[in-house]
N, C-alpha and C positions, 0 to 999 in steps of 0.2 A: 916701649918694647912691645912686640906682638904677643898676644895671649897664647900661652902654651896649650896645646891640644893633645889628646891621646893618640897613640899610634894608629888606632883603628880609623881615626878621622884624618890624621896627617898624611898618611900614605896616599889616599885618593887625591888629596890636593896636590901632592908632588907629582903624581902621575898625570893629573889634569894639566899641570903647568908644563910638564914635558910635552904633552900632546899638543897643547896650545902653541908652544914654541915651534914644534916640528911642523904643525899644520900651517902655521903662519909662514914658515920658511919655505915649505915645499909647495903649498897650494895657494899662497897669498891670502890665507884666511885671516879673519880678524880675531884677535885675542879677546875672550869674553871677560867682562869685569869680574872682579873678585866677589862682588855681591851675588852674582848669579850662582857661583859655586859654593857659597857658604850660607845658603838659605837656612833660616831657623827651622824650616819644616822638617829637617832631619836628613834630607838627601837619601842616599842609598842605605845608610845605617838606620835611618828612622823607619825604613820599611814602607814608606808611602810612595805612591807613584805621582809625586808632585812634579811641576815643571822643572824645578831646580834639580831634583833627584834624577829625572830622566836625562837632563843635560849632563850631569856628572857621569851617568852610566855610559852615555854615548861617547863622552870624552875619554873615559877609561878604556873603552873597547878600542877606540882609535889609537890610543897611546900604545896599547899592547900589540896592536897589529903593525904600527909604523916604527916606533922607536922605543919600545919598552925597555930594552937593556940600558940605554943612556939615561932614561928617567930613573931607573933603579939605582944606578951608580950615584946620581945626584941626590937621592933621597936621604934625609937625615937618619932614618932608621932603615938601613939597607936590608936587614934580615926580614923585617915585616914586609918590605916591598917585594922581596923575592917570593915570599909566601903568597902574597896577593897575586903576583904575576903568574905563579904556577897553577892557580885555581882556574877552573873552566870559566870562560867568559859568559856572563848572563845574556849577552846579546848574540851568542853564537850557538844555535840549537844543535848544530852538528857536533860541536865539541862536547855538549852535555851528553848526547847519546853515546859518544865514544867512551866517555868516562864511565857511564853506567854499564856498558858492556864489558868494561875492563874488570869489573867486580863480579864475584860469584852470585851474590844475592844480597838483598837489602837486610841489614842487621841493625835494628834500632839500638842506640846507645842507652846506657842506664839512665841518663838524664833527659832521654827523648821526651818530648811533650806528648802527653796523652790527654785528649779532651775529657772533660769531666763527665759528659753524657755518653761516652763510648760504651758499646755492648761488651760485657764480660761474662763468659759462660759460668753458670753456677757450679758448685762443687759436685752436685749430684746429677749434672747434665748427662744425657744418654750418650754413651760411646759405643759404636758398633763393635761386636766381638771380632777377634781376628779371623774367624771362619765365616763371618757373615756373608750371605749371598750377594754377589755383585752381578747385576744383569750384564750380559755380553754387549759389546758395542753395537751389534746389529739387532738387539732385542726390540720387540714390537712396542711402540709407544702410542697409546691411544691418541687420536687427534683431539684438538682442543674442544671440539663440539661433540665428543663421544658421550653416549648415554651413561649416566651414573645412577645406579639404583638409589632410591630414597633411603634414609636411615632406617625407616620402619618396613622396608621391603621384606616379603616372605622369603625365608631361606629353608629349603627342605631339610628335615632332620637327617642325620647320618644313615639311619636305617630305612630311609624312604625307598619305595619301590622304584626300580629302574627297569624300563622295558628292555627285553632281550634285543640283541642286534637285528634279529629277523622279525621283530614285531611289526604288525601291520601299521602303516602310516597312511592316513587318508591323503589322496592326491590333492595338490593345491586347488584344483577346480572342483573338489567334492562338494556336494550340496550341503549347505548348512542352513537350517531353518532360521529365518530372520527373527530378530528379537520380538517382533510384534506378530509372530505366527499365531494362527488360531488354535486355541486349546479348548476342547469342550468343557463347559462348566460342570461342576460336580453333580448338578441336578439336571444334566442334559437328558433329553428324551431317549428312553430305551424301549424298543418294541416289546409289547406284551407277549407272554409265552404262546398265546393262541393267534398271534399276528399271521396274516396271510403270507404264504411263501409259494412262489410258482411251483407247479408240480415237478418240473424238470430241473429245478435248482438243486445243486449238491448241498446236502446238509449232513455233516458228520454226526454220528449218533452221540447223544449226550453220555457222559461218564456214568458208570454204574453208581446207583444211589441206594441208600438203606431203605428197606421196606419194613418198618416196624409193625409188629403184630400185637394183638390184644385179644381179650375175651376168649381164652382157650376153652374149648368144649370137646368132649369125647363121648363116644358110645359106651366106653367102659375104661375105668382107671383102677389099677391095683391099689389095695390099701397102702397108705403111706407113699404112694407114687402117683399123685394126681397130675393130670396133664398140664395144669398151670405152671408146674415147675420148669417146663421147658422154655418159659419166657421170663424167668426170674433174673435174667442177665448174668447169672453166675456160671462161669466156666472154670471151675477149680482144677486142681491136679487130678491125676489119674485114679486117685483113691475115692473120689466123690461118688456117691450112689444116688444122689437126687435125680429126679426126672420122671418121665412117663413110662410105666410098665403096665402089662395087661394080664398077668397071671391071676387066676382065681384062687380061692383058698385051697382047692384040691389040686393046684398045679396045672390046671387045664388052660390052654390058650386057644384062641380062634381069631378070625378076622375082626379087626377093630379099626375104627376111624377117628380122626381128630380134625377139627376145623378151627380156623382162626380168622378174626377180622383184621384187615389192614386199617391202621389208624387214619390214613388219608388215602384217597384214590391215587393209584399210580398214574404217571403221565400217559397221555394219549398219543397214538400213532396209527397211521393207516396200515402199517405193516404188522403191528402187534408188539409184544413185549418179550424180553429175555429175563428170566428169573434165575438167580443163582442161590441155591439152598445149601446151607452148611449144617450138617447134622452131627453134633458132638455126642459121642457115646463113651463115657468114661467110668462105667460102673464095674468093670472087671468081669471075669468068668464068661467071656464070649457073649455077653448080652448085647448083641448088635442086630440091626434089622437084616432080615433075609430076603424078603420080597415086598415091594411097595409100589405105589403109584401116587403121583402128585397132580392135583387139579386146581383150577382157579375159577373164580366167578366174578361177574360184574353186577350181580343181583343186589337188591337192597340188604343192608346189614340186619335189618329187622327180620329177615327171612331165614336166618341161620345164626348159630353161635350164641346160645343163651348163657354160657359160662359154667355150665354144669360139668363136673369131672366124669360123671357116669350118667348114662341115659340122657345126654344133652341133645339139643336140636341141631342136627347136621344139615338141615335143609333138604329140599327135594333133590333127588338124583339128577333131575333135568337141568338144574341151575349150574351144574358143575361141568367144566370142560377139561378133559385130561390133557395135560401138557405133553409136549414132545421132548423127551430127553435127547440131548445132542452130545452131552459129555458127562461121564460119571467116573469118579476116581475115589479110592479109599486108601487111608493109611493103614499100616500094619500088615500089608501083603494080600489083602482080600481083592478079588476081582469083581467089579460090578458090570453086569451084562445088560445092555439095552435091548429090549425085546419088541417085536413088531406091534404088540398090543399096548405099547407105551408104558409098560411096567419095567421095573429094574429088579434083577435077581442077583444076589451075592453068591459067589462060589469061591473055590480055592481055599487058601489059608483062612482060618477063623481066629483072628487075634482077640486077645482079652478086651482091648479097647480099640476104637477106630473113629476117625472123622471122615464122613462122606461129604464130597463136594459135587453137587449135581447142577448142571447147566441145562435149563429147560426153555423151550420156546412155545409161544402161544399166539394165536391170532387176536387175542383180546388185549385191550388196554383199558386204563381206568379201573384196575382190579380192586375189588372190595374184600375179597376173601381168598384163603388158601386152604387146601384140604390134603391130608395124607391118609392113604388107605394102607394099612398093614395087611398083607395078603398071605394066606397059606400056600404052600407049594410042596409037592411030594419029595423034592430034593433036599428039604430042610429037616433038621432034627425035630421029631414030633410033628412033622408037617408045617412047622413054623408057627407064626410068621417071623419069629426071631431065630437066632443061630445058637442060642444056649441049648443045653441038653434037653430042656423042657419046652423049647420053642419060644421062650420069652425073649424080651429085649428091654433095654432101658435107654430112652433118648434123654440125654442130660440137658442139652440145650439146642435150640433151633434158631438160626439166624438167616434172614432172607434179604437179598438185594435185588434191585430191579433196574432195567434200562429199556428204552424203546428200541425196536429194531430200526436201523437206519434205512434210508431209501436205497434200493438196489440199483445197480448199473446194468446197462444193456449187455447181453452176451450174444455175440454173433454165432449163428449155426451154419454148418456146412456139411457136404457129403451125405445128403439125405439118402437113406436106404430103407427098403420095405420088403416085407415078405410077399406082398402083392399090391399092385396098383391097377386101377381100372384104366382101360385105354382112354387117352386124352385127359386123364386126371392123375398124372404122375406125382409121386410123393415129393419130388423136387419142387413142385409148384407151391408146396406148403411153406417154403422158406424163401421165395423169390421176391418178397416185398410187395407183390401185387394183391390188392384186396377187392378189386372190382372187375367186372367183365365176365363173360360166359366161359364155361369149360376151364375154370380156374380153381385149383386146389387138389387135394388128395381124396380119392374115393376108392371103394374096394369091391365094386360089383364086377367080378371076373367070371360070371356064369353062375356063381353061387356067392352067397354073402355069409361069411363066417368071421370069427375073430382074426384080426390081423395086427401086425406090430410094425412100427417105424422107429428108426433111431437116427440120431444126428450127432455129429461131432461139434464140440465147442471149439471155435477158432483159437481162443486162448483160454487157459484154465481159469476157473472162477477163483475169487480171493480165498485165502486160507485163514482159518481161525478155529474156534471151538467146533464149528459146524457151518452149515450154509443155510441161508434163506433164499428160496427160489420162487420167483413169480412167473407163472406160465400164463400167457394170454392166447386163447384159442378163438379165432374168428370163423364164423360160419355164415358168410355173406353171399354165397353163390346161388343157392336155391332154398326156397322156403322149407322149413321143417327138416332140412337135411343137417342135423347136428347130432353130436355124440350123445348116447344115452348112458353108457357105462364105460369108464376108462380108468387107467392107472398110469402114474408117471414115476419113473425111476431115474437114478443117476449112477454114474460110475467114475472112478478115478484111474482106471487101467490105461495102458498105452493105447493110443488110437488105432494102432494096427490090428487090434484084437476085435474090432467091430466096424461097422459102417464102411462097406466097400463101394457105396454109391449106386448099387443096383436097385431099380424100382420094383423088380419082381425077383423073388428068390434071393434077395440080398442077405449078406452076413450081418446078423444083428447081435452076434456075440453070445457066449454061453450064459445061461440064466444066472450062474453064480457070480458073474462080474457086476450084476446090477443090484442096486439097493433101492427099495421102494421109498419114495419121499412121503413124509407124513403130512397130512392135511392140517393147515393152520386155519385157513378160512377159504370159502369159495362163494362167488357171487356171479350173477348174470346180468346182462344189460336189460333183461326183461324180468322184473321182480317175481313174476309168477313161477319162474323156474327155481327149484330148490335142489340142494345137494345133500346126499346122505353118505357119510363115510362108512365103508364096510370093513369087516375084520381083516380082509386080505389087503387092505390099503387102497382099494379102488373106491370110486365115487359113483353113486347111482343118481342120475338126474330124473326129476319128476316135474310134471307140468307141461305146458305147451308154450311155444314161442315161435317167432319168425325171424330167421337170420340173426340169432343172438351172438353175443361175445361173452365168453367165459373168462373170469379172472380167478386163477387158482393160486393160492399162496401156501407154500410148503416149507418144511424144514427137514434137515438131515444131519446126522453126525459127520457126514463127509464134507470135505472142503477141497478146493482145487479140482472141481469137476471137469472131466474131459469129454463127457458124453451125456446125452439125455435120451431116454426111451419113452415112447408113448404106445400103450397097449389099448386097442379098441376091443372091448370085451362083450360077449353076449350076456343077456339076462332075460329070463322069462317074462319079466314085467314090461319089456319093450316090444314095439311092433315087430312081428316076425322074429322075436327074440333078439332083435338088434344086430349089431351093436349101436345102430343109429336110430333116429326117430322117424326116418322116412318109412313109408308103408311097407317097403320091402326090407327094412332094416338097414338101409344104406345111410351114408352121411357124406358130406363134402367139407373137408377142413380147408378153408380158403387160405388161412395164414396162421402160423404159429410163431410166437416170439417169446424170448426168455430174458429175464433180468435176474441178477443175483447179488448177494452181499454176504460177507462173513458174519458169523454170530460170535 
């Protein structure tokens, strides 16, 4: 008897038998031997793709396509055969797809096989919250080669500065110094302070610097108020009474002076120096200076200031040069008046305490000493020199600062005007820029030779500041010995319509009140034999003999923003025919006049 088999293996054999019978009948095929269908390799059920299994599969497929119903009817186990016939054929891919689409989704059964090494999420695996952000479908996705900052990349803190929307952004082509750009080494060469600088090079004036003082000396100091206390660097409150005072035991005051050394020479300059003096007076009871003058010297320190508080060495009067006050202010309501003789007089309110700030100019530089002269005046109580009821004062502290005067800039002159001009020697020729040739310049022989005046407009106003430094250059290159012997220079800031109408004779030179005499800082001539002596009226008297000289006159004034310059040719009995020039008949020829100025 044949061996009994399970349904799962019997049904395929029945189907294969039916397939073989049908194929043989219809197509004339050959019936395969039983051995090929019953290979021990397992066939279809064994799951291997052996030759026998493949043959069984092909036979099964053919049977289902050709005559599956008849085969099922003949099968010993009809129900199993029907189940096998209803299943999708393994050889018909289209039937598998159709069967898959007929179901909603794959649902594994409870006994479905799960590989041992399959990934299973842990219990604490991250699950996005329901409201988690989901990028939109068209969200930007960086390309695969996009830059990704390294893990240690710098991230600005939350409070980092963010430039405003309108902040300047350098253009793409802006210059950027290369990494190897030259940087001067720390020990790079620096020109020494006295290095040569071309005369016409612009050099801004250096900032104001301290001018420390020492070795205070006075003609007289009141008991308990020695002059040295003005340099003790103490500037206490308004109740302090220390300082320099000059009352005698009987309450009498008179003119007294104090001198001080500078610890080091001040900087040098061709123009001179500006000194700012701050005088603190905090002793109460109106003990402030009433009238005074400030002078400086460049003499050897051994010639003055021996440190004595009374009866000290003040040095010879000839070593001192009075400075030109250009600005003077006081706290407490007092008014400080700058006078033509370079002194300062206080008037108006007389406060208990006050601080004076005085800006002064001098043609000197390399200053070695400073001097203050306290001066009596009939307008002061007890004739001064202080403003207290007895005429006393107390200077609590004295502080000095210094700077050199910067190089001036040229100032163009126009609209030359004169009270008289000699024929062929019009005043306009004094500012036409021509310095050679005959009949060139301003002369004043109009049948008689007397004092005459010329004035000029500045094309643009001079710089503004505490005051002005003015350099006037007068050239006398037309005729030998025809140069000025006495003259005075003034300036104005009034409207130009008030003077200088351009007339060479009988011109409008403006009212005397609009002009302010410029104070002499220094004067020199191209011929050293010529000397200049400043006179009390602000004029200069020339002495000596020369041939076609050039004068360089440096002046200072409290005015700034000058609109005009005036030149007065003045008579003097010391000059030939009383002048105003050095010619035998008193005449002169001013070939060219030029002006330069800067603010103080």
